[in-house]
PDB file of N, CA, C, O and CB in Angstrom:
ATOM      1  N   UNK A   1      89.451 114.196 111.508  1.00  0.00           N
ATOM      2  CA  UNK A   1      90.733 113.700 111.045  1.00  0.00           C
ATOM      3  C   UNK A   1      91.188 112.597 111.980  1.00  0.00           C
ATOM      4  O   UNK A   1      90.977 112.654 113.191  1.00  0.00           O
ATOM      5  CB  UNK A   1      91.783 114.836 110.968  1.00  0.00           C
ATOM      6  N   UNK A   2      91.811 111.599 111.395  1.00  0.00           N
ATOM      7  CA  UNK A   2      92.353 110.531 112.221  1.00  0.00           C
ATOM      8  C   UNK A   2      93.668 110.054 111.625  1.00  0.00           C
ATOM      9  O   UNK A   2      93.707 109.653 110.462  1.00  0.00           O
ATOM     10  CB  UNK A   2      91.348 109.359 112.345  1.00  0.00           C
ATOM     11  N   UNK A   3      94.764 110.092 112.413  1.00  0.00           N
ATOM     12  CA  UNK A   3      96.051 109.621 111.904  1.00  0.00           C
ATOM     13  C   UNK A   3      96.177 108.112 112.060  1.00  0.00           C
ATOM     14  O   UNK A   3      95.567 107.523 112.953  1.00  0.00           O
ATOM     15  CB  UNK A   3      97.205 110.325 112.629  1.00  0.00           C
ATOM     16  N   UNK A   4      96.960 107.492 111.199  1.00  0.00           N
ATOM     17  CA  UNK A   4      97.176 106.060 111.309  1.00  0.00           C
ATOM     18  C   UNK A   4      98.507 105.671 110.705  1.00  0.00           C
ATOM     19  O   UNK A   4      99.036 106.377 109.847  1.00  0.00           O
ATOM     20  CB  UNK A   4      96.050 105.297 110.636  1.00  0.00           C
ATOM     21  N   UNK A   5      99.048 104.553 111.148  1.00  0.00           N
ATOM     22  CA  UNK A   5     100.319 104.064 110.629  1.00  0.00           C
ATOM     23  C   UNK A   5     100.116 103.486 109.242  1.00  0.00           C
ATOM     24  O   UNK A   5      99.052 102.950 108.932  1.00  0.00           O
ATOM     25  CB  UNK A   5     100.931 103.008 111.571  1.00  0.00           C
ATOM     26  N   UNK A   6     101.137 103.597 108.411  1.00  0.00           N
ATOM     27  CA  UNK A   6     101.074 103.100 107.046  1.00  0.00           C
ATOM     28  C   UNK A   6     102.405 102.425 106.718  1.00  0.00           C
ATOM     29  O   UNK A   6     103.125 102.851 105.814  1.00  0.00           O
ATOM     30  CB  UNK A   6     100.760 104.254 106.039  1.00  0.00           C
ATOM     31  N   UNK A   7     102.721 101.364 107.466  1.00  0.00           N
ATOM     32  CA  UNK A   7     104.000 100.674 107.320  1.00  0.00           C
ATOM     33  C   UNK A   7     104.190 100.074 105.932  1.00  0.00           C
ATOM     34  O   UNK A   7     105.325  99.846 105.514  1.00  0.00           O
ATOM     35  CB  UNK A   7     104.116  99.587 108.357  1.00  0.00           C
ATOM     36  N   UNK A   8     103.107  99.816 105.211  1.00  0.00           N
ATOM     37  CA  UNK A   8     103.243  99.239 103.869  1.00  0.00           C
ATOM     38  C   UNK A   8     103.887 100.220 102.898  1.00  0.00           C
ATOM     39  O   UNK A   8     104.380  99.814 101.845  1.00  0.00           O
ATOM     40  CB  UNK A   8     101.879  98.808 103.338  1.00  0.00           C
ATOM     41  N   UNK A   9     103.889 101.508 103.241  1.00  0.00           N
ATOM     42  CA  UNK A   9     104.546 102.519 102.400  1.00  0.00           C
ATOM     43  C   UNK A   9     105.999 102.677 102.826  1.00  0.00           C
ATOM     44  O   UNK A   9     106.885 102.773 101.977  1.00  0.00           O
ATOM     45  CB  UNK A   9     103.804 103.882 102.486  1.00  0.00           C
ATOM     46  N   UNK A  10     106.253 102.705 104.128  1.00  0.00           N
ATOM     47  CA  UNK A  10     107.619 102.830 104.636  1.00  0.00           C
ATOM     48  C   UNK A  10     107.612 102.983 106.137  1.00  0.00           C
ATOM     49  O   UNK A  10     106.595 103.362 106.717  1.00  0.00           O
ATOM     50  CB  UNK A  10     108.336 104.014 103.990  1.00  0.00           C
ATOM     51  N   UNK A  11     108.737 102.691 106.778  1.00  0.00           N
ATOM     52  CA  UNK A  11     108.806 102.821 108.235  1.00  0.00           C
ATOM     53  C   UNK A  11     108.622 104.278 108.670  1.00  0.00           C
ATOM     54  O   UNK A  11     109.279 105.175 108.143  1.00  0.00           O
ATOM     55  CB  UNK A  11     110.149 102.281 108.755  1.00  0.00           C
ATOM     56  N   UNK A  12     107.745 104.502 109.612  1.00  0.00           N
ATOM     57  CA  UNK A  12     107.491 105.845 110.115  1.00  0.00           C
ATOM     58  C   UNK A  12     106.470 106.630 109.313  1.00  0.00           C
ATOM     59  O   UNK A  12     106.128 107.753 109.686  1.00  0.00           O
ATOM     60  CB  UNK A  12     108.757 106.601 110.150  1.00  0.00           C
ATOM     61  N   UNK A  13     105.972 106.064 108.214  1.00  0.00           N
ATOM     62  CA  UNK A  13     104.977 106.773 107.401  1.00  0.00           C
ATOM     63  C   UNK A  13     103.618 106.683 108.096  1.00  0.00           C
ATOM     64  O   UNK A  13     103.210 105.625 108.575  1.00  0.00           O
ATOM     65  CB  UNK A  13     104.902 106.178 105.951  1.00  0.00           C
ATOM     66  N   UNK A  14     102.943 107.813 108.132  1.00  0.00           N
ATOM     67  CA  UNK A  14     101.623 107.906 108.757  1.00  0.00           C
ATOM     68  C   UNK A  14     100.631 108.413 107.729  1.00  0.00           C
ATOM     69  O   UNK A  14     101.012 108.925 106.676  1.00  0.00           O
ATOM     70  CB  UNK A  14     101.650 108.837 110.005  1.00  0.00           C
ATOM     71  N   UNK A  15      99.361 108.265 108.048  1.00  0.00           N
ATOM     72  CA  UNK A  15      98.293 108.703 107.162  1.00  0.00           C
ATOM     73  C   UNK A  15      97.311 109.538 107.953  1.00  0.00           C
ATOM     74  O   UNK A  15      96.928 109.181 109.066  1.00  0.00           O
ATOM     75  CB  UNK A  15      97.584 107.501 106.501  1.00  0.00           C
ATOM     76  N   UNK A  16      96.906 110.656 107.367  1.00  0.00           N
ATOM     77  CA  UNK A  16      95.820 111.456 107.932  1.00  0.00           C
ATOM     78  C   UNK A  16      94.617 111.241 107.033  1.00  0.00           C
ATOM     79  O   UNK A  16      94.715 111.336 105.809  1.00  0.00           O
ATOM     80  CB  UNK A  16      96.201 112.991 108.044  1.00  0.00           C
ATOM     81  N   UNK A  17      93.493 110.955 107.648  1.00  0.00           N
ATOM     82  CA  UNK A  17      92.237 110.782 106.920  1.00  0.00           C
ATOM     83  C   UNK A  17      91.344 111.966 107.240  1.00  0.00           C
ATOM     84  O   UNK A  17      91.089 112.270 108.405  1.00  0.00           O
ATOM     85  CB  UNK A  17      91.536 109.430 107.291  1.00  0.00           C
ATOM     86  N   UNK A  18      90.878 112.623 106.210  1.00  0.00           N
ATOM     87  CA  UNK A  18      90.022 113.793 106.386  1.00  0.00           C
ATOM     88  C   UNK A  18      88.666 113.472 105.762  1.00  0.00           C
ATOM     89  O   UNK A  18      88.577 113.154 104.576  1.00  0.00           O
ATOM     90  CB  UNK A  18      90.663 115.081 105.740  1.00  0.00           C
ATOM     91  N   UNK A  19      87.628 113.557 106.560  1.00  0.00           N
ATOM     92  CA  UNK A  19      86.271 113.274 106.082  1.00  0.00           C
ATOM     93  C   UNK A  19      85.474 114.572 106.117  1.00  0.00           C
ATOM     94  O   UNK A  19      85.157 115.088 107.189  1.00  0.00           O
ATOM     95  CB  UNK A  19      85.576 112.161 106.949  1.00  0.00           C
ATOM     96  N   UNK A  20      85.158 115.087 104.952  1.00  0.00           N
ATOM     97  CA  UNK A  20      84.288 116.255 104.827  1.00  0.00           C
ATOM     98  C   UNK A  20      83.178 115.844 103.870  1.00  0.00           C
ATOM     99  O   UNK A  20      82.548 114.806 104.075  1.00  0.00           O
ATOM    100  CB  UNK A  20      85.075 117.545 104.310  1.00  0.00           C
ATOM    101  N   UNK A  21      82.927 116.614 102.852  1.00  0.00           N
ATOM    102  CA  UNK A  21      81.955 116.206 101.835  1.00  0.00           C
ATOM    103  C   UNK A  21      82.483 115.019 101.036  1.00  0.00           C
ATOM    104  O   UNK A  21      81.711 114.269 100.439  1.00  0.00           O
ATOM    105  CB  UNK A  21      81.630 117.381 100.891  1.00  0.00           C
ATOM    106  N   UNK A  22      83.787 114.858 101.028  1.00  0.00           N
ATOM    107  CA  UNK A  22      84.449 113.729 100.387  1.00  0.00           C
ATOM    108  C   UNK A  22      85.426 113.129 101.375  1.00  0.00           C
ATOM    109  O   UNK A  22      85.410 113.461 102.560  1.00  0.00           O
ATOM    110  CB  UNK A  22      85.171 114.158  99.078  1.00  0.00           C
ATOM    111  N   UNK A  23      86.268 112.254 100.886  1.00  0.00           N
ATOM    112  CA  UNK A  23      87.290 111.650 101.746  1.00  0.00           C
ATOM    113  C   UNK A  23      88.645 111.965 101.134  1.00  0.00           C
ATOM    114  O   UNK A  23      88.835 111.834  99.925  1.00  0.00           O
ATOM    115  CB  UNK A  23      87.080 110.092 101.901  1.00  0.00           C
ATOM    116  N   UNK A  24      89.582 112.381 101.972  1.00  0.00           N
ATOM    117  CA  UNK A  24      90.910 112.750 101.523  1.00  0.00           C
ATOM    118  C   UNK A  24      91.939 112.027 102.376  1.00  0.00           C
ATOM    119  O   UNK A  24      91.685 111.699 103.535  1.00  0.00           O
ATOM    120  CB  UNK A  24      91.113 114.278 101.588  1.00  0.00           C
ATOM    121  N   UNK A  25      93.105 111.782 101.787  1.00  0.00           N
ATOM    122  CA  UNK A  25      94.196 111.118 102.494  1.00  0.00           C
ATOM    123  C   UNK A  25      95.489 111.892 102.268  1.00  0.00           C
ATOM    124  O   UNK A  25      95.718 112.447 101.194  1.00  0.00           O
ATOM    125  CB  UNK A  25      94.349 109.645 102.026  1.00  0.00           C
ATOM    126  N   UNK A  26      96.320 111.917 103.290  1.00  0.00           N
ATOM    127  CA  UNK A  26      97.648 112.516 103.203  1.00  0.00           C
ATOM    128  C   UNK A  26      98.622 111.516 103.812  1.00  0.00           C
ATOM    129  O   UNK A  26      98.468 111.122 104.969  1.00  0.00           O
ATOM    130  CB  UNK A  26      97.714 113.917 103.939  1.00  0.00           C
ATOM    131  N   UNK A  27      99.627 111.102 103.034  1.00  0.00           N
ATOM    132  CA  UNK A  27     100.699 110.246 103.540  1.00  0.00           C
ATOM    133  C   UNK A  27     101.862 111.164 103.901  1.00  0.00           C
ATOM    134  O   UNK A  27     102.264 112.010 103.103  1.00  0.00           O
ATOM    135  CB  UNK A  27     101.130 109.146 102.479  1.00  0.00           C
ATOM    136  N   UNK A  28     102.399 110.992 105.107  1.00  0.00           N
ATOM    137  CA  UNK A  28     103.515 111.831 105.522  1.00  0.00           C
ATOM    138  C   UNK A  28     104.464 111.035 106.404  1.00  0.00           C
ATOM    139  O   UNK A  28     104.111 109.979 106.927  1.00  0.00           O
ATOM    140  CB  UNK A  28     103.013 113.083 106.263  1.00  0.00           C
ATOM    141  N   UNK A  29     105.669 111.559 106.557  1.00  0.00           N
ATOM    142  CA  UNK A  29     106.627 110.953 107.470  1.00  0.00           C
ATOM    143  C   UNK A  29     107.201 112.071 108.342  1.00  0.00           C
ATOM    144  O   UNK A  29     107.673 113.090 107.839  1.00  0.00           O
ATOM    145  CB  UNK A  29     107.764 110.187 106.692  1.00  0.00           C
ATOM    146  N   UNK A  30     107.149 111.857 109.659  1.00  0.00           N
ATOM    147  CA  UNK A  30     107.636 112.844 110.615  1.00  0.00           C
ATOM    148  C   UNK A  30     108.741 112.247 111.478  1.00  0.00           C
ATOM    149  O   UNK A  30     108.984 112.717 112.590  1.00  0.00           O
ATOM    150  CB  UNK A  30     106.486 113.357 111.495  1.00  0.00           C
ATOM    151  N   UNK A  31     109.407 111.217 110.975  1.00  0.00           N
ATOM    152  CA  UNK A  31     110.426 110.509 111.746  1.00  0.00           C
ATOM    153  C   UNK A  31     111.797 111.189 111.672  1.00  0.00           C
ATOM    154  O   UNK A  31     112.723 110.796 112.382  1.00  0.00           O
ATOM    155  CB  UNK A  31     110.539 109.080 111.254  1.00  0.00           C
ATOM    156  N   UNK A  32     111.925 112.193 110.828  1.00  0.00           N
ATOM    157  CA  UNK A  32     113.208 112.876 110.681  1.00  0.00           C
ATOM    158  C   UNK A  32     113.143 114.217 111.393  1.00  0.00           C
ATOM    159  O   UNK A  32     112.143 114.928 111.297  1.00  0.00           O
ATOM    160  CB  UNK A  32     113.573 113.066 109.184  1.00  0.00           C
ATOM    161  N   UNK A  33     114.207 114.563 112.106  1.00  0.00           N
ATOM    162  CA  UNK A  33     114.173 115.740 112.966  1.00  0.00           C
ATOM    163  C   UNK A  33     114.086 117.061 112.205  1.00  0.00           C
ATOM    164  O   UNK A  33     113.613 118.054 112.757  1.00  0.00           O
ATOM    165  CB  UNK A  33     115.385 115.753 113.832  1.00  0.00           C
ATOM    166  N   UNK A  34     114.532 117.092 110.953  1.00  0.00           N
ATOM    167  CA  UNK A  34     114.593 118.374 110.253  1.00  0.00           C
ATOM    168  C   UNK A  34     113.276 118.813 109.611  1.00  0.00           C
ATOM    169  O   UNK A  34     113.105 119.995 109.314  1.00  0.00           O
ATOM    170  CB  UNK A  34     115.640 118.303 109.202  1.00  0.00           C
ATOM    171  N   UNK A  35     112.350 117.888 109.393  1.00  0.00           N
ATOM    172  CA  UNK A  35     111.122 118.278 108.697  1.00  0.00           C
ATOM    173  C   UNK A  35     110.070 117.176 108.749  1.00  0.00           C
ATOM    174  O   UNK A  35     110.364 116.018 109.045  1.00  0.00           O
ATOM    175  CB  UNK A  35     111.428 118.632 107.246  1.00  0.00           C
ATOM    176  N   UNK A  36     108.861 117.565 108.458  1.00  0.00           N
ATOM    177  CA  UNK A  36     107.782 116.619 108.178  1.00  0.00           C
ATOM    178  C   UNK A  36     107.638 116.614 106.665  1.00  0.00           C
ATOM    179  O   UNK A  36     107.459 117.668 106.054  1.00  0.00           O
ATOM    180  CB  UNK A  36     106.414 117.012 108.913  1.00  0.00           C
ATOM    181  N   UNK A  37     107.713 115.443 106.061  1.00  0.00           N
ATOM    182  CA  UNK A  37     107.649 115.326 104.611  1.00  0.00           C
ATOM    183  C   UNK A  37     106.295 114.763 104.193  1.00  0.00           C
ATOM    184  O   UNK A  37     105.905 113.680 104.628  1.00  0.00           O
ATOM    185  CB  UNK A  37     108.791 114.436 104.086  1.00  0.00           C
ATOM    186  N   UNK A  38     105.584 115.500 103.351  1.00  0.00           N
ATOM    187  CA  UNK A  38     104.331 115.016 102.779  1.00  0.00           C
ATOM    188  C   UNK A  38     104.696 114.220 101.535  1.00  0.00           C
ATOM    189  O   UNK A  38     105.298 114.753 100.603  1.00  0.00           O
ATOM    190  CB  UNK A  38     103.336 116.203 102.443  1.00  0.00           C
ATOM    191  N   UNK A  39     104.332 112.951 101.522  1.00  0.00           N
ATOM    192  CA  UNK A  39     104.678 112.065 100.414  1.00  0.00           C
ATOM    193  C   UNK A  39     103.609 112.061  99.324  1.00  0.00           C
ATOM    194  O   UNK A  39     103.928 111.983  98.138  1.00  0.00           O
ATOM    195  CB  UNK A  39     104.893 110.654 100.926  1.00  0.00           C
ATOM    196  N   UNK A  40     102.352 112.145  99.724  1.00  0.00           N
ATOM    197  CA  UNK A  40     101.273 112.058  98.743  1.00  0.00           C
ATOM    198  C   UNK A  40      99.975 112.527  99.391  1.00  0.00           C
ATOM    199  O   UNK A  40      99.724 112.240 100.561  1.00  0.00           O
ATOM    200  CB  UNK A  40     101.126 110.606  98.196  1.00  0.00           C
ATOM    201  N   UNK A  41      99.157 113.243  98.639  1.00  0.00           N
ATOM    202  CA  UNK A  41      97.831 113.668  99.097  1.00  0.00           C
ATOM    203  C   UNK A  41      96.863 113.469  97.938  1.00  0.00           C
ATOM    204  O   UNK A  41      97.188 113.761  96.787  1.00  0.00           O
ATOM    205  CB  UNK A  41      97.836 115.171  99.589  1.00  0.00           C
ATOM    206  N   UNK A  42      95.676 112.971  98.252  1.00  0.00           N
ATOM    207  CA  UNK A  42      94.724 112.670  97.183  1.00  0.00           C
ATOM    208  C   UNK A  42      93.310 112.569  97.734  1.00  0.00           C
ATOM    209  O   UNK A  42      93.098 112.388  98.933  1.00  0.00           O
ATOM    210  CB  UNK A  42      95.108 111.368  96.470  1.00  0.00           C
ATOM    211  N   UNK A  43      92.342 112.692  96.817  1.00  0.00           N
ATOM    212  CA  UNK A  43      90.941 112.472  97.167  1.00  0.00           C
ATOM    213  C   UNK A  43      90.644 110.997  96.994  1.00  0.00           C
ATOM    214  O   UNK A  43      90.997 110.394  95.980  1.00  0.00           O
ATOM    215  CB  UNK A  43      89.983 113.346  96.294  1.00  0.00           C
ATOM    216  N   UNK A  44      89.999 110.430  97.980  1.00  0.00           N
ATOM    217  CA  UNK A  44      89.691 109.004  97.945  1.00  0.00           C
ATOM    218  C   UNK A  44      88.232 108.826  97.550  1.00  0.00           C
ATOM    219  O   UNK A  44      87.340 109.434  98.142  1.00  0.00           O
ATOM    220  CB  UNK A  44      89.980 108.332  99.319  1.00  0.00           C
ATOM    221  N   UNK A  45      87.997 107.991  96.550  1.00  0.00           N
ATOM    222  CA  UNK A  45      86.646 107.827  96.036  1.00  0.00           C
ATOM    223  C   UNK A  45      86.053 106.449  96.317  1.00  0.00           C
ATOM    224  O   UNK A  45      84.869 106.224  96.063  1.00  0.00           O
ATOM    225  CB  UNK A  45      86.639 108.080  94.564  1.00  0.00           C
ATOM    226  N   UNK A  46      86.856 105.530  96.835  1.00  0.00           N
ATOM    227  CA  UNK A  46      86.361 104.194  97.183  1.00  0.00           C
ATOM    228  C   UNK A  46      86.800 103.868  98.608  1.00  0.00           C
ATOM    229  O   UNK A  46      87.614 104.588  99.186  1.00  0.00           O
ATOM    230  CB  UNK A  46      86.885 103.111  96.175  1.00  0.00           C
ATOM    231  N   UNK A  47      86.271 102.795  99.171  1.00  0.00           N
ATOM    232  CA  UNK A  47      86.651 102.397 100.534  1.00  0.00           C
ATOM    233  C   UNK A  47      88.104 101.974 100.626  1.00  0.00           C
ATOM    234  O   UNK A  47      88.787 102.298 101.598  1.00  0.00           O
ATOM    235  CB  UNK A  47      85.767 101.266 101.014  1.00  0.00           C
ATOM    236  N   UNK A  48      88.578 101.258  99.630  1.00  0.00           N
ATOM    237  CA  UNK A  48      89.949 100.748  99.652  1.00  0.00           C
ATOM    238  C   UNK A  48      90.888 101.748  98.976  1.00  0.00           C
ATOM    239  O   UNK A  48      90.549 102.350  97.957  1.00  0.00           O
ATOM    240  CB  UNK A  48      90.031  99.367  98.952  1.00  0.00           C
ATOM    241  N   UNK A  49      92.066 101.911  99.562  1.00  0.00           N
ATOM    242  CA  UNK A  49      93.069 102.787  98.948  1.00  0.00           C
ATOM    243  C   UNK A  49      93.639 102.084  97.721  1.00  0.00           C
ATOM    244  O   UNK A  49      94.120 100.954  97.814  1.00  0.00           O
ATOM    245  CB  UNK A  49      94.209 103.152  99.965  1.00  0.00           C
ATOM    246  N   UNK A  50      93.586 102.744  96.589  1.00  0.00           N
ATOM    247  CA  UNK A  50      94.066 102.164  95.332  1.00  0.00           C
ATOM    248  C   UNK A  50      95.564 101.870  95.408  1.00  0.00           C
ATOM    249  O   UNK A  50      96.330 102.631  96.000  1.00  0.00           O
ATOM    250  CB  UNK A  50      93.771 103.112  94.151  1.00  0.00           C
ATOM    251  N   UNK A  51      95.961 100.770  94.809  1.00  0.00           N
ATOM    252  CA  UNK A  51      97.366 100.349  94.811  1.00  0.00           C
ATOM    253  C   UNK A  51      98.274 101.428  94.237  1.00  0.00           C
ATOM    254  O   UNK A  51      99.411 101.572  94.689  1.00  0.00           O
ATOM    255  CB  UNK A  51      97.533  99.057  94.016  1.00  0.00           C
ATOM    256  N   UNK A  52      97.801 102.188  93.253  1.00  0.00           N
ATOM    257  CA  UNK A  52      98.647 103.217  92.652  1.00  0.00           C
ATOM    258  C   UNK A  52      99.006 104.313  93.661  1.00  0.00           C
ATOM    259  O   UNK A  52     100.106 104.863  93.609  1.00  0.00           O
ATOM    260  CB  UNK A  52      97.946 103.832  91.439  1.00  0.00           C
ATOM    261  N   UNK A  53      98.089 104.633  94.577  1.00  0.00           N
ATOM    262  CA  UNK A  53      98.378 105.636  95.596  1.00  0.00           C
ATOM    263  C   UNK A  53      99.426 105.121  96.584  1.00  0.00           C
ATOM    264  O   UNK A  53     100.324 105.860  96.988  1.00  0.00           O
ATOM    265  CB  UNK A  53      97.092 106.028  96.339  1.00  0.00           C
ATOM    266  N   UNK A  54      99.304 103.862  96.966  1.00  0.00           N
ATOM    267  CA  UNK A  54     100.303 103.264  97.858  1.00  0.00           C
ATOM    268  C   UNK A  54     101.669 103.231  97.176  1.00  0.00           C
ATOM    269  O   UNK A  54     102.685 103.503  97.815  1.00  0.00           O
ATOM    270  CB  UNK A  54      99.878 101.835  98.278  1.00  0.00           C
ATOM    271  N   UNK A  55     101.703 102.901  95.888  1.00  0.00           N
ATOM    272  CA  UNK A  55     102.970 102.840  95.158  1.00  0.00           C
ATOM    273  C   UNK A  55     103.595 104.227  95.024  1.00  0.00           C
ATOM    274  O   UNK A  55     104.813 104.361  95.142  1.00  0.00           O
ATOM    275  CB  UNK A  55     102.758 102.221  93.770  1.00  0.00           C
ATOM    276  N   UNK A  56     102.797 105.247  94.782  1.00  0.00           N
ATOM    277  CA  UNK A  56     103.326 106.617  94.733  1.00  0.00           C
ATOM    278  C   UNK A  56     103.974 106.958  96.071  1.00  0.00           C
ATOM    279  O   UNK A  56     105.067 107.522  96.105  1.00  0.00           O
ATOM    280  CB  UNK A  56     102.199 107.641  94.394  1.00  0.00           C
ATOM    281  N   UNK A  57     103.312 106.623  97.164  1.00  0.00           N
ATOM    282  CA  UNK A  57     103.874 106.867  98.495  1.00  0.00           C
ATOM    283  C   UNK A  57     105.183 106.123  98.698  1.00  0.00           C
ATOM    284  O   UNK A  57     106.140 106.688  99.226  1.00  0.00           O
ATOM    285  CB  UNK A  57     102.880 106.458  99.572  1.00  0.00           C
ATOM    286  N   UNK A  58     105.235 104.857  98.283  1.00  0.00           N
ATOM    287  CA  UNK A  58     106.465 104.060  98.416  1.00  0.00           C
ATOM    288  C   UNK A  58     107.613 104.668  97.608  1.00  0.00           C
ATOM    289  O   UNK A  58     108.733 104.793  98.104  1.00  0.00           O
ATOM    290  CB  UNK A  58     106.215 102.611  97.960  1.00  0.00           C
ATOM    291  N   UNK A  59     107.327 105.043  96.362  1.00  0.00           N
ATOM    292  CA  UNK A  59     108.365 105.623  95.502  1.00  0.00           C
ATOM    293  C   UNK A  59     108.899 106.919  96.094  1.00  0.00           C
ATOM    294  O   UNK A  59     110.107 107.153  96.096  1.00  0.00           O
ATOM    295  CB  UNK A  59     107.819 105.877  94.091  1.00  0.00           C
ATOM    296  N   UNK A  60     108.026 107.738  96.580  1.00  0.00           N
ATOM    297  CA  UNK A  60     108.462 109.020  97.158  1.00  0.00           C
ATOM    298  C   UNK A  60     109.208 108.812  98.469  1.00  0.00           C
ATOM    299  O   UNK A  60     110.138 109.558  98.775  1.00  0.00           O
ATOM    300  CB  UNK A  60     107.257 109.942  97.388  1.00  0.00           C
ATOM    301  N   UNK A  61     108.809 107.805  99.248  1.00  0.00           N
ATOM    302  CA  UNK A  61     109.534 107.507 100.478  1.00  0.00           C
ATOM    303  C   UNK A  61     110.956 107.048 100.152  1.00  0.00           C
ATOM    304  O   UNK A  61     111.916 107.507 100.770  1.00  0.00           O
ATOM    305  CB  UNK A  61     108.791 106.430 101.301  1.00  0.00           C
ATOM    306  N   UNK A  62     111.089 106.133  99.170  1.00  0.00           N
ATOM    307  CA  UNK A  62     112.422 105.670  98.766  1.00  0.00           C
ATOM    308  C   UNK A  62     113.281 106.834  98.268  1.00  0.00           C
ATOM    309  O   UNK A  62     114.463 106.921  98.598  1.00  0.00           O
ATOM    310  CB  UNK A  62     112.307 104.594  97.670  1.00  0.00           C
ATOM    311  N   UNK A  63     112.685 107.726  97.476  1.00  0.00           N
ATOM    312  CA  UNK A  63     113.418 108.887  96.965  1.00  0.00           C
ATOM    313  C   UNK A  63     113.859 109.791  98.108  1.00  0.00           C
ATOM    314  O   UNK A  63     114.966 110.331  98.077  1.00  0.00           O
ATOM    315  CB  UNK A  63     112.552 109.677  95.969  1.00  0.00           C
ATOM    316  N   UNK A  64     113.019 109.962  99.105  1.00  0.00           N
ATOM    317  CA  UNK A  64     113.364 110.769 100.273  1.00  0.00           C
ATOM    318  C   UNK A  64     114.540 110.169 101.025  1.00  0.00           C
ATOM    319  O   UNK A  64     115.472 110.885 101.391  1.00  0.00           O
ATOM    320  CB  UNK A  64     112.162 110.904 101.203  1.00  0.00           C
ATOM    321  N   UNK A  65     114.505 108.868 101.259  1.00  0.00           N
ATOM    322  CA  UNK A  65     115.600 108.196 101.968  1.00  0.00           C
ATOM    323  C   UNK A  65     116.903 108.335 101.178  1.00  0.00           C
ATOM    324  O   UNK A  65     117.952 108.605 101.762  1.00  0.00           O
ATOM    325  CB  UNK A  65     115.266 106.696 102.198  1.00  0.00           C
ATOM    326  N   UNK A  66     116.846 108.154  99.863  1.00  0.00           N
ATOM    327  CA  UNK A  66     118.048 108.306  99.031  1.00  0.00           C
ATOM    328  C   UNK A  66     118.570 109.738  99.079  1.00  0.00           C
ATOM    329  O   UNK A  66     119.779 109.947  99.176  1.00  0.00           O
ATOM    330  CB  UNK A  66     117.749 107.907  97.575  1.00  0.00           C
ATOM    331  N   UNK A  67     117.690 110.713  99.013  1.00  0.00           N
ATOM    332  CA  UNK A  67     118.089 112.115  99.079  1.00  0.00           C
ATOM    333  C   UNK A  67     118.786 112.418 100.406  1.00  0.00           C
ATOM    334  O   UNK A  67     119.813 113.095 100.434  1.00  0.00           O
ATOM    335  CB  UNK A  67     116.865 113.030  98.897  1.00  0.00           C
ATOM    336  N   UNK A  68     118.226 111.919 101.491  1.00  0.00           N
ATOM    337  CA  UNK A  68     118.818 112.165 102.808  1.00  0.00           C
ATOM    338  C   UNK A  68     120.182 111.497 102.933  1.00  0.00           C
ATOM    339  O   UNK A  68     121.095 112.072 103.525  1.00  0.00           O
ATOM    340  CB  UNK A  68     117.886 111.663 103.916  1.00  0.00           C
ATOM    341  N   UNK A  69     120.339 110.284 102.382  1.00  0.00           N
ATOM    342  CA  UNK A  69     121.637 109.607 102.404  1.00  0.00           C
ATOM    343  C   UNK A  69     122.660 110.374 101.589  1.00  0.00           C
ATOM    344  O   UNK A  69     123.807 110.519 102.011  1.00  0.00           O
ATOM    345  CB  UNK A  69     121.509 108.178 101.872  1.00  0.00           C
ATOM    346  N   UNK A  70     122.258 110.870 100.421  1.00  0.00           N
ATOM    347  CA  UNK A  70     123.150 111.663  99.569  1.00  0.00           C
ATOM    348  C   UNK A  70     123.593 112.937 100.299  1.00  0.00           C
ATOM    349  O   UNK A  70     124.772 113.291 100.277  1.00  0.00           O
ATOM    350  CB  UNK A  70     122.447 112.024  98.233  1.00  0.00           C
ATOM    351  N   UNK A  71     122.647 113.618 100.942  1.00  0.00           N
ATOM    352  CA  UNK A  71     122.962 114.843 101.689  1.00  0.00           C
ATOM    353  C   UNK A  71     123.915 114.539 102.840  1.00  0.00           C
ATOM    354  O   UNK A  71     124.834 115.311 103.114  1.00  0.00           O
ATOM    355  CB  UNK A  71     121.671 115.499 102.228  1.00  0.00           C
ATOM    356  N   UNK A  72     123.693 113.415 103.507  1.00  0.00           N
ATOM    357  CA  UNK A  72     124.545 113.028 104.634  1.00  0.00           C
ATOM    358  C   UNK A  72     125.987 112.819 104.166  1.00  0.00           C
ATOM    359  O   UNK A  72     126.928 113.289 104.806  1.00  0.00           O
ATOM    360  CB  UNK A  72     124.007 111.741 105.304  1.00  0.00           C
ATOM    361  N   UNK A  73     126.155 112.102 103.031  1.00  0.00           N
ATOM    362  CA  UNK A  73     127.494 111.867 102.475  1.00  0.00           C
ATOM    363  C   UNK A  73     128.146 113.170 102.055  1.00  0.00           C
ATOM    364  O   UNK A  73     129.339 113.377 102.277  1.00  0.00           O
ATOM    365  CB  UNK A  73     127.423 110.913 101.281  1.00  0.00           C
ATOM    366  N   UNK A  74     127.364 114.045 101.448  1.00  0.00           N
ATOM    367  CA  UNK A  74     127.885 115.319 100.953  1.00  0.00           C
ATOM    368  C   UNK A  74     128.364 116.217 102.091  1.00  0.00           C
ATOM    369  O   UNK A  74     129.304 116.992 101.918  1.00  0.00           O
ATOM    370  CB  UNK A  74     126.819 116.041 100.138  1.00  0.00           C
ATOM    371  N   UNK A  75     127.728 116.115 103.237  1.00  0.00           N
ATOM    372  CA  UNK A  75     128.068 116.972 104.375  1.00  0.00           C
ATOM    373  C   UNK A  75     129.164 116.412 105.265  1.00  0.00           C
ATOM    374  O   UNK A  75     129.486 117.008 106.293  1.00  0.00           O
ATOM    375  CB  UNK A  75     126.852 117.210 105.200  1.00  0.00           C
ATOM    376  N   UNK A  76     129.739 115.288 104.895  1.00  0.00           N
ATOM    377  CA  UNK A  76     130.833 114.710 105.699  1.00  0.00           C
ATOM    378  C   UNK A  76     132.123 115.430 105.475  1.00  0.00           C
ATOM    379  O   UNK A  76     133.140 115.074 106.071  1.00  0.00           O
ATOM    380  CB  UNK A  76     131.018 113.245 105.383  1.00  0.00           C
TER     381      UNK A  76
END
């Protein structure tokens, strides 16, 4: 396994690469004190990460940020 930064998805997003019989990727963000959020996990079948996987990660990151902002406002 090897972790790496994935700024193209969002600030603080990291990637874990798992190489076994196949190749797997997990996008996560651990920049928030309350939890580590897994944004997307998938089996990788080519050398390059498909644009659709990056977009799924971006959409989920944006949704996470919006959810946290909503919770912050609600708790004021």
